[in-house]
C-alpha positions as CSV (number, residue, x, y, z in Angstrom):
1,M,-34.5,40.0,15.4
2,F,-36.0,38.1,12.6
3,T,-39.5,36.0,13.1
4,H,-41.3,33.6,11.0
5,T,-44.7,31.8,10.9
6,T,-44.4,28.0,10.8
7,P,-46.5,26.6,8.0
8,S,-49.0,24.8,8.8
9,Q,-48.3,21.6,6.3
10,A,-45.2,20.2,4.8
11,A,-43.5,17.4,2.7
12,V,-41.2,15.3,3.9
13,Y,-37.9,14.0,2.0
14,C,-36.4,10.8,2.9
15,R,-33.2,9.0,1.2
16,V,-31.3,5.6,2.1
17,S,-28.1,5.4,-0.2
18,S,-27.6,1.6,0.0
19,E,-29.7,-1.4,-0.8
20,A,-29.1,-2.9,1.9
21,Q,-30.4,-0.2,3.8
22,Q,-33.5,-0.5,1.3
23,E,-33.9,-4.3,2.0
24,R,-34.1,-3.7,6.4
25,Q,-36.7,-0.9,5.4
26,T,-34.9,1.5,6.9
27,I,-36.3,4.4,5.2
28,E,-39.6,3.8,6.8
29,N,-37.3,4.8,10.5
30,Q,-37.2,8.4,8.9
31,I,-41.4,8.3,8.0
32,D,-42.0,7.1,11.4
33,F,-39.9,9.9,12.9
34,A,-41.4,12.5,10.6
35,R,-45.2,11.7,11.7
36,K,-44.2,11.7,15.2
37,Y,-42.5,15.0,14.6
38,C,-45.4,16.7,12.8
39,D,-48.1,15.2,15.0
40,L,-45.7,16.8,18.0
41,N,-46.0,20.2,15.7
42,N,-49.1,20.3,14.6
43,I,-48.0,20.3,10.7
44,E,-50.0,18.1,8.1
45,I,-48.1,16.1,6.2
46,T,-48.9,16.6,2.0
47,E,-46.9,14.4,0.5
48,I,-43.7,11.9,1.7
49,Y,-40.7,11.7,-1.2
50,K,-38.6,8.2,-0.8
51,D,-35.7,7.8,-2.7
52,D,-35.1,4.4,-1.7
53,G,-31.3,3.1,-2.4
54,I,-30.0,6.2,-4.0
55,T,-26.6,7.7,-3.5
56,G,-26.5,11.2,-2.4
57,T,-24.2,11.8,-4.4
58,L,-26.1,12.4,-7.3
59,P,-28.1,16.1,-7.6
60,L,-31.5,16.5,-6.3
61,G,-32.8,16.7,-9.6
62,D,-31.4,13.5,-11.1
63,R,-33.0,11.3,-8.2
64,P,-36.6,9.7,-8.9
65,A,-38.1,11.1,-6.1
66,G,-36.1,14.0,-5.9
67,S,-37.1,15.5,-9.6
68,Q,-41.0,15.0,-8.8
69,L,-39.9,16.9,-5.6
70,L,-38.9,19.7,-7.1
71,R,-41.6,19.7,-9.5
72,D,-44.2,19.7,-6.9
73,A,-42.4,22.4,-5.5
74,Q,-42.4,24.5,-8.9
75,D,-46.5,24.0,-9.2
76,G,-46.8,25.2,-5.3
77,K,-47.9,22.1,-3.9
78,F,-46.1,22.7,-0.8
79,K,-43.7,25.4,1.2
80,L,-42.2,23.6,3.7
81,L,-39.7,20.5,3.3
82,L,-38.7,18.5,6.2
83,I,-36.0,16.6,6.1
84,F,-34.8,13.9,8.9
85,K,-31.2,14.7,8.5
86,L,-28.9,17.3,6.2
87,D,-27.0,14.4,4.9
88,R,-30.3,13.2,3.2
89,L,-30.4,16.0,0.8
90,G,-26.4,15.2,-0.2
91,R,-23.4,13.8,0.4
92,S,-21.1,16.6,-0.4
93,T,-21.3,20.4,0.1
94,R,-22.0,21.3,-3.3
95,V,-25.0,19.0,-3.7
96,I,-26.0,19.7,-0.4
97,L,-26.3,23.6,-0.9
98,N,-28.0,23.1,-5.2
99,A,-30.4,21.8,-3.4
100,V,-31.5,24.2,-0.7
101,H,-30.6,27.2,-3.2
102,D,-33.1,25.5,-6.0
103,L,-35.5,24.9,-3.2
104,D,-35.3,28.7,-2.2
105,G,-35.5,30.1,-5.5
106,L,-38.9,28.0,-5.4
107,G,-40.3,29.4,-1.7
108,V,-39.5,26.3,-0.4
109,L,-37.9,26.4,3.4
110,V,-36.1,23.3,4.3
111,R,-36.1,22.4,7.9
112,S,-34.2,19.4,9.9
113,M,-36.2,17.8,12.5
114,T,-33.1,16.6,14.5
115,E,-30.8,19.2,13.4
116,P,-31.3,23.1,14.8
117,F,-32.1,24.9,11.7
118,D,-34.0,26.1,8.9
119,T,-33.7,28.0,6.0
120,S,-36.5,31.0,7.0
121,N,-33.9,33.0,8.7
122,P,-30.0,34.3,7.9
123,S,-28.8,32.7,11.0
124,G,-30.2,29.1,9.9
125,K,-28.8,29.5,6.5
126,F,-25.5,30.4,7.6
127,L,-26.1,27.1,10.1
128,L,-26.6,25.1,7.4
129,T,-23.6,26.1,5.1
130,I,-21.6,24.7,8.5
131,L,-23.6,21.6,9.0
132,A,-22.5,21.6,4.7
133,G,-18.9,21.3,5.2
134,V,-19.1,19.2,8.0
135,A,-20.7,16.5,6.3
136,D,-18.8,16.6,3.3
137,L,-15.7,16.5,5.5
138,E,-16.9,13.3,7.6
139,R,-17.2,12.2,4.5
140,S,-13.4,12.9,2.8
141,N,-11.8,12.2,6.8
142,I,-13.6,8.6,5.8
143,L,-12.7,8.2,2.1
144,Q,-9.1,9.5,3.5
145,R,-8.9,6.8,6.2
146,M,-9.9,3.7,4.3
147,D,-7.3,4.6,1.6
148,M,-4.7,5.0,4.4
149,G,-6.0,1.4,5.7
150,A,-5.7,0.3,1.7
151,M,-2.4,1.1,1.4
152,R,-0.9,-0.3,4.9
153,A,-2.5,-3.6,4.3
154,A,-1.1,-3.3,0.7
155,K,2.1,-3.2,2.4
156,E,1.3,-6.0,5.0
157,G,1.0,-8.3,1.5
158,K,-2.8,-8.6,1.6
159,W,-4.6,-9.0,-1.6
160,L,-7.1,-6.1,-2.0
161,G,-9.4,-6.9,-4.3
162,G,-9.5,-7.7,-8.2
163,I,-9.1,-10.6,-10.3
164,V,-6.9,-12.9,-8.3
165,P,-4.1,-14.5,-10.5
166,Y,-4.0,-17.3,-12.5
167,G,-2.4,-20.0,-10.0
168,Y,-3.5,-18.2,-6.6
169,I,-6.1,-18.3,-4.0
170,K,-7.1,-15.7,-1.6
171,G,-6.9,-17.1,1.9
172,D,-9.4,-16.0,4.6
173,D,-6.4,-14.1,6.3
174,G,-6.6,-11.9,3.0
175,F,-3.0,-13.2,1.7
176,L,-2.3,-14.9,-2.1
177,Q,-1.6,-18.6,-1.8
178,V,-0.7,-21.1,-4.6
179,N,-4.0,-22.7,-5.5
180,N,-2.6,-26.6,-5.3
181,E,-6.4,-27.9,-5.7
182,P,-6.8,-30.2,-9.1
183,I,-8.4,-28.3,-11.6
184,P,-12.0,-30.2,-12.1
185,G,-11.5,-33.4,-14.4
186,F,-8.0,-33.1,-15.0
187,D,-4.6,-34.4,-12.6
188,L,-3.0,-31.0,-13.1
189,S,-3.6,-27.7,-10.7
190,E,-3.1,-24.3,-11.7
191,P,0.6,-24.2,-10.7
192,D,1.2,-27.0,-12.9
193,V,-0.2,-25.6,-16.0
194,L,1.7,-22.3,-15.3
195,R,4.7,-24.3,-14.6
196,M,4.2,-26.1,-18.3
197,I,3.8,-22.6,-20.2
198,F,7.3,-21.1,-18.5
199,D,8.7,-24.5,-19.5
200,M,7.6,-24.8,-23.2
201,C,8.8,-21.4,-23.2
202,A,12.1,-20.9,-21.7
203,N,13.4,-24.6,-22.6
204,E,11.8,-25.4,-25.5
205,G,11.7,-22.0,-27.4
206,A,7.7,-22.0,-28.1
207,T,5.0,-19.1,-29.0
208,S,2.1,-18.1,-27.5
209,I,0.1,-19.1,-30.1
210,Q,1.9,-22.3,-29.9
211,I,1.2,-22.9,-26.3
212,S,-2.2,-21.1,-26.4
213,D,-2.7,-23.6,-28.9
214,H,-1.2,-26.4,-27.1
215,L,-3.2,-26.0,-23.9
216,N,-6.8,-25.6,-26.0
217,A,-6.1,-28.5,-27.5
218,L,-5.7,-30.4,-24.2
219,R,-9.0,-29.0,-23.0
220,I,-7.6,-27.0,-20.3
221,P,-9.7,-24.9,-19.1
222,P,-9.0,-21.0,-17.7
223,A,-9.6,-20.1,-13.9
224,W,-13.0,-18.5,-15.2
225,V,-14.4,-21.4,-16.6
226,A,-13.0,-24.1,-14.7
227,H,-14.9,-22.2,-11.1
228,N,-17.8,-21.3,-13.9
229,L,-16.7,-17.3,-12.9
230,G,-18.8,-14.8,-14.7
231,G,-17.8,-11.6,-15.8
232,K,-16.7,-9.9,-19.8
233,R,-13.9,-12.1,-19.5
234,R,-15.5,-15.4,-20.0
235,N,-18.3,-14.0,-22.0
236,N,-15.7,-13.0,-24.6
237,T,-13.5,-15.5,-24.7
238,R,-15.9,-18.7,-24.7
239,G,-13.6,-20.5,-22.2
240,T,-10.3,-20.8,-24.7
241,W,-6.4,-19.4,-24.0
242,G,-5.3,-16.4,-26.4
243,S,-1.9,-15.8,-27.2
244,S,-2.0,-12.5,-25.5
245,R,-3.3,-14.2,-22.4
246,I,0.0,-16.6,-22.6
247,L,1.9,-13.3,-23.1
248,R,1.0,-11.8,-20.0
249,I,1.3,-14.5,-18.0
250,L,5.0,-14.8,-19.2
251,R,5.5,-11.5,-18.6
252,S,4.1,-11.1,-15.1
253,S,6.6,-10.6,-12.4
254,T,3.9,-11.9,-9.9
255,Y,5.0,-16.1,-10.9
256,Y,8.4,-15.5,-9.8
257,G,7.3,-13.8,-6.3
258,I,7.1,-10.4,-6.5
259,H,3.7,-8.1,-7.3
260,E,3.5,-4.5,-7.5
261,Y,0.6,-3.0,-5.7
262,G,-0.4,0.7,-7.4
263,K,1.5,0.5,-10.5
264,R,-1.7,0.9,-12.6
265,T,-3.4,3.6,-10.5
266,K,-3.1,7.4,-11.6
267,K,-3.0,8.8,-7.8
268,D,-0.1,10.5,-6.6
269,R,1.0,7.6,-4.4
270,E,4.0,5.0,-4.4
271,T,3.6,2.1,-5.9
272,I,3.6,-1.0,-3.1
273,T,6.2,-4.1,-4.0
274,R,5.6,-6.6,-1.7
275,P,6.5,-10.8,-1.6
276,V,4.1,-13.4,-3.4
277,P,4.6,-17.0,-3.4
278,A,6.9,-18.0,-6.1
279,I,5.2,-20.8,-8.9
280,V,8.6,-20.5,-11.1
281,D,12.2,-20.1,-10.5
282,Y,13.5,-16.8,-11.1
283,A,16.1,-18.1,-13.9
284,V,12.8,-19.9,-15.6
285,W,11.2,-16.5,-15.5
286,R,14.5,-15.0,-17.1
287,R,14.9,-17.1,-19.9
288,A,11.3,-16.7,-20.4
289,Q,11.6,-13.1,-20.9
290,A,14.8,-13.8,-23.2
291,V,12.6,-16.1,-25.6
292,V,9.5,-14.1,-25.5
293,K,12.0,-11.0,-26.9
294,G,13.3,-12.8,-29.1
295,N,10.3,-14.4,-31.0
296,Q,9.2,-10.7,-31.1
297,I,12.2,-10.1,-33.2
298,D,12.2,-12.8,-35.2
299,A,8.6,-12.8,-36.2
300,I,9.5,-9.0,-38.2
301,R,12.5,-10.5,-39.3
302,N,10.8,-13.5,-40.8
303,A,7.8,-11.6,-42.4
304,K,7.8,-12.9,-45.9
305,H,5.4,-10.3,-46.9
306,K,4.3,-6.4,-46.3
307,Y,0.9,-5.4,-45.6
308,L,0.5,-1.7,-46.3
309,L,-2.7,-1.9,-43.7
310,K,-1.8,-4.6,-41.3
311,S,-3.6,-4.7,-38.3
312,I,-5.2,-1.6,-39.7
313,V,-8.7,-2.9,-40.7
314,K,-11.3,-3.7,-38.9
315,C,-14.6,-6.0,-39.4
316,E,-17.8,-3.9,-39.3
317,S,-19.8,-7.3,-38.8
318,C,-17.4,-9.5,-36.4
319,G,-14.7,-6.4,-35.0
320,A,-11.9,-8.8,-36.0
321,T,-8.7,-7.7,-37.3
322,Y,-8.8,-8.2,-41.5
323,R,-5.3,-9.8,-42.2
324,G,-3.5,-9.9,-45.3
325,N,-2.9,-12.7,-47.5
326,P,-0.5,-13.4,-50.4
327,A,-1.5,-14.2,-54.3
328,G,-2.0,-17.7,-55.1
329,R,-0.8,-18.8,-58.2
330,K,-3.5,-18.0,-60.0
331,S,-4.3,-14.9,-58.6
332,T,-1.9,-11.5,-59.6
333,G,-2.4,-9.9,-56.2
334,G,-3.3,-10.4,-52.2
335,Y,-6.5,-9.7,-50.6
336,Y,-7.3,-9.0,-47.4
337,S,-9.7,-11.4,-45.3
338,C,-11.3,-11.3,-41.8
339,G,-9.7,-12.7,-38.9
340,G,-13.1,-14.0,-38.1
341,R,-13.6,-15.7,-41.3
342,S,-9.9,-17.6,-41.4
343,N,-9.3,-18.3,-37.7
344,W,-12.6,-18.2,-35.8
345,R,-12.0,-21.3,-34.0
346,R,-9.1,-20.3,-32.4
347,M,-10.8,-17.3,-31.1
348,G,-13.3,-19.2,-29.7
349,R,-16.3,-18.2,-31.8
350,T,-19.0,-20.4,-32.7
351,E,-19.1,-19.9,-36.4
352,K,-17.2,-18.0,-39.0
353,C,-17.9,-14.6,-40.2
354,Q,-19.4,-13.9,-43.3
355,A,-17.4,-10.9,-43.9
356,M,-16.3,-10.9,-47.8
357,S,-12.4,-10.3,-48.9
358,I,-11.0,-7.4,-50.3
359,S,-8.5,-7.3,-53.2
360,M,-5.1,-6.0,-51.5
361,T,-4.5,-4.3,-54.6
362,W,-7.9,-2.5,-54.9
363,L,-7.5,-1.0,-50.9
364,D,-4.1,0.0,-50.8
365,D,-4.3,2.2,-54.0
366,F,-7.9,3.7,-52.6
367,V,-6.4,4.2,-48.8
368,W,-2.7,5.4,-51.0
369,N,-4.3,7.9,-52.8
370,D,-6.7,9.3,-50.3
371,C,-3.5,9.9,-48.0
372,L,-2.3,11.8,-50.8
373,R,-5.3,14.0,-51.7
374,F,-5.2,15.0,-47.9
375,I,-0.9,15.6,-48.1
376,N,-1.7,17.9,-51.1
377,D,-4.7,19.4,-50.0
378,P,-4.9,20.5,-46.3
379,G,-8.2,22.0,-47.4
380,L,-9.7,18.6,-47.3
381,V,-8.8,17.9,-43.6
382,V,-11.3,20.8,-42.9
383,A,-13.6,19.7,-44.9
384,S,-14.0,16.1,-43.8
385,I,-14.3,17.5,-40.0
386,E,-17.1,19.5,-41.0
387,E,-18.7,16.4,-42.3
388,S,-18.3,14.5,-39.8
389,E,-20.1,16.9,-37.0
390,A,-23.4,14.3,-37.5
391,D,-20.9,12.1,-35.4
392,K,-20.8,13.8,-32.7
393,E,-24.3,13.2,-31.7
394,A,-23.3,9.3,-31.0
395,D,-20.1,10.6,-29.3
396,L,-22.7,12.8,-26.9
397,Q,-24.8,9.8,-26.3
398,T,-21.6,7.9,-25.2
399,E,-20.4,10.6,-23.4
400,A,-23.8,10.3,-21.3
401,L,-23.5,6.5,-20.6
402,L,-19.9,7.0,-19.6
403,E,-21.1,9.8,-17.0
404,S,-24.0,7.5,-16.1
405,R,-21.7,5.1,-15.3
406,L,-19.7,6.8,-13.1
407,A,-22.7,8.2,-11.0
408,E,-23.5,4.5,-10.5
409,L,-19.8,3.5,-9.4
410,D,-20.0,6.7,-6.9
411,A,-23.1,4.8,-5.7
412,D,-21.7,1.6,-5.1
413,K,-18.8,3.6,-3.3
414,E,-21.6,5.4,-1.1
415,R,-23.0,2.4,-0.6
416,M,-20.3,0.8,1.4
417,L,-19.3,3.8,3.2
418,D,-22.9,3.2,4.5
419,L,-22.3,-0.4,5.3
420,Y,-19.1,0.4,7.2
421,R,-20.4,3.4,9.0
422,Q,-23.2,0.8,10.1
423,K,-20.2,-1.6,11.0
424,I,-22.1,-4.2,9.1
425,I,-18.8,-5.1,7.1
426,S,-15.0,-4.4,8.3
427,M,-12.4,-1.6,7.0
428,D,-10.8,-4.5,5.4
429,D,-13.9,-5.4,3.6
430,V,-14.1,-1.6,2.1
431,A,-10.8,-1.3,1.4
432,G,-11.2,-4.2,-1.2
433,Q,-14.5,-3.3,-2.6
434,M,-13.1,0.5,-2.8
435,E,-10.1,-0.8,-4.7
436,K,-12.2,-2.6,-7.2
437,I,-14.6,0.3,-7.5
438,K,-11.8,2.3,-7.7
439,K,-10.2,0.3,-10.8
440,D,-13.2,0.1,-12.9
441,R,-13.6,4.0,-12.3
442,E,-10.3,4.7,-13.7
443,T,-11.2,2.6,-16.5
444,V,-14.8,4.5,-17.0
445,Q,-12.9,7.9,-17.0
446,A,-10.0,7.2,-19.5
447,E,-12.3,6.2,-22.1
448,L,-14.1,9.7,-21.1
449,D,-11.7,11.5,-21.1
450,E,-10.9,9.9,-24.2
451,L,-13.9,11.1,-25.3
452,K,-13.5,14.5,-24.7
453,A,-10.0,14.7,-25.8
454,K,-11.1,14.2,-29.4
455,H,-14.0,16.7,-28.8
456,N,-11.4,19.1,-28.0
457,N,-9.1,17.9,-30.9
458,D,-12.1,18.1,-33.2
459,Q,-13.0,22.3,-32.0
460,F,-9.2,22.8,-32.2
461,F,-8.7,22.1,-36.1
462,G,-12.6,23.7,-36.5
463,A,-11.3,26.7,-35.1
464,K,-8.1,26.5,-38.0
């Protein structure tokens, strides 16, 4: 039989994960309960640690109050930690058990004020493991049900989040509708603009550059400008149409009435094809595809000049691509110039780049001779990798930022789950937000995977 004596003093740890809970001061409910519990059991509270609006997926040491708690425990300021409920320590089995293990190593007992366990005896530790697994199972089941709900809603044709395609709006019922409202300041609607784009391409053979120039000349604003939407897209484009945007519109099957849900996800699940209201005829869309393909072939075939470093050289000042320019009448060789210097208005910039042009002959010879050196002396590859060790520090910092962003997205996911548990938002609302969070997380994870793959390649060549 195991016996233990309850310490006369204890610290209290409280946590809520969502900003909504923080605003409603729900963490105060945990504090009030702890005070009443300690009064009833004659325990003096030495310190209250509050992580307000902090996700439970973060390790205890990575939370503001949690890290202070561990430092104080190491200094021996308390020997008993009280929590309202086990899931206040964490939202996954690993996080909970790691937190308890760290505290146990510092001689601190963990006791739940609402669950029948404490870590002062083997039975309590065993029950703790079971409850941690149950908490993790509950979270996993909620995520699974939400994913199943999202798939069901997608099969029904509902729009589950993300940027609504140009020419559409999301109705109150969650389905896409054609946006026939006039663009502010114009007699045209967004579907009218789309029909103009497809007509110019399919019937007039216009290129994507010609179409974007035509829309910019008419001062027709993109959706994120017309509707005063924010985000990186508006900030980066400064409210102009680009040829790449036109190409994405022309290639999208959504505009003839077919949308594919889930084709970009990395999850092992089916791609759902569902109908949406069509804006252009399928025959027109097909003709546009033929014109786009033909324009690409003609662009390659009709090129008057071949440039060794075409689309490879980037401007350090503004990030634009350097463009090849043929030799003039009075010059013997061509040159590369920054696209932000010669094409700054079309790129939606307020001023031209001041980067200098580079002699094509000099740069081509420099790059080509450098390639020959590596081909003729493979040992230079190893030497070059060794010289780039200093750059790894910057890559590690970038990796840390990306991992921090993943943690933030996980925190957003937990906030959505907490709001759903409290029945503040519906399953459909949660599904839409979770889909957006998932897409953002996939983008960040892809960048992180690419960076880690680069490190693996460096290690491989270094070993060679």
